[in-house]
ZAMARGU-4260 file (C-alpha; in steps of 0.2 Angstrom, whole numbers, plus 5000, padded with zeros to 4 digits):
<rodrens>
0) 5000/5002/5000 | 5015/5011/5005 | 5019/5011/4985 | 5001/5018/4980 | 5001/5032/4993
5) 4993/5038/5006 | 4974/5042/5006 | 4962/5052/5019 | 4961/5044/5034 | 4943/5038/5036
10) 4932/5051/5047 | 4930/5042/5065 | 4913/5041/5065 | 4911/5034/5048 | 4901/5017/5046
15) 4910/5003/5047 | 4918/4990/5061 | 4925/5006/5072 | 4911/5019/5068 | 4907/5013/5087
20) 4922/5013/5095 | 4923/5029/5103 | 4912/5024/5119 | 4907/5043/5121 | 4900/5046/5103
25) 4890/5029/5105 | 4881/5033/5120 | 4876/5050/5112 | 4870/5040/5097 | 4861/5029/5108
30) 4852/5042/5117 | 4847/5052/5104 | 4838/5037/5098 | 4828/5036/5113 | 4839/5023/5122
35) 4844/5026/5140 | 4853/5015/5152 | 4870/5013/5139 | 4881/5001/5145 | 4897/4999/5135
40) 4908/4987/5140 | 4925/4981/5132 | 4926/4962/5127 | 4943/4955/5124 | 4943/4940/5111
45) 4951/4930/5097 | 4941/4935/5080 | 4942/4920/5070 | 4941/4925/5051 | 4933/4912/5039
50) 4951/4908/5028 | 4971/4908/5030 | 4981/4920/5029 | 4983/4919/5010 | 4962/4920/5009
55) 4965/4936/5020 | 4976/4943/5008 | 4965/4941/4993 | 4950/4947/5004 | 4957/4963/5008
60) 4957/4968/4991 | 4939/4967/4993 | 4932/4974/5010 | 4941/4986/5022 | 4954/4999/5020
65) 4968/4989/5009 | 4953/4989/4997 | 4948/5006/4999 | 4967/5012/4995 | 4967/5001/4981
70) 4950/5007/4973 | 4954/5028/4977 | 4972/5026/4970 | 4966/5015/4954 | 4979/5001/4958
75) 4986/4991/4946 | 4987/4971/4945 | 5003/4973/4952 | 4999/4984/4967 | 4983/4972/4970
80) 4997/4957/4971 | 5007/4966/4983 | 4994/4972/4994 | 4987/4954/4995 | 5007/4948/4999
85) 5006/4961/5012 | 4992/4958/5022 | 4995/4939/5019 | 5011/4942/5027 | 5004/4953/5043
90) 4990/4935/5044 | 5005/4923/5047 | 5007/4930/5066 | 4990/4925/5069 | 4989/4906/5061
95) 4987/4894/5072 | 4985/4874/5070 | 4964/4878/5072 | 4965/4892/5061 | 4966/4912/5061
100) 4967/4918/5079 | 4966/4938/5079 | 4966/4945/5096 | 4953/4960/5097 | 4946/4971/5109
105) 4926/4974/5103 | 4912/4986/5114 | 4900/4975/5120 | 4882/4988/5121 | 4867/4985/5131
110) 4854/4998/5132 | 4837/5000/5135 | 4822/5012/5133
</rodrens>
């Protein structure tokens, strides 16, 4: 991705997997929706993507930040191969005999009317 250059950062509260990462912002979203008693608890877990590190490299060209960079900067076939190889290399660190296990912290959100 470095070979293509940089794109503008994703706005902090844009739709997507990180859109509700800011707990104060998330409480506000739920309050605007009329929900009360919003409780947000960080939960540590391993994410288990469905494929191998190689599969994740290819998948990164379809969905996620690498796909946006590739699309926005009009990447070539060589760029796609480099991106896939770079993502695959990063995911190799999370390979286990039971598949990929990627450590993560997610927000568990509970709210009531």
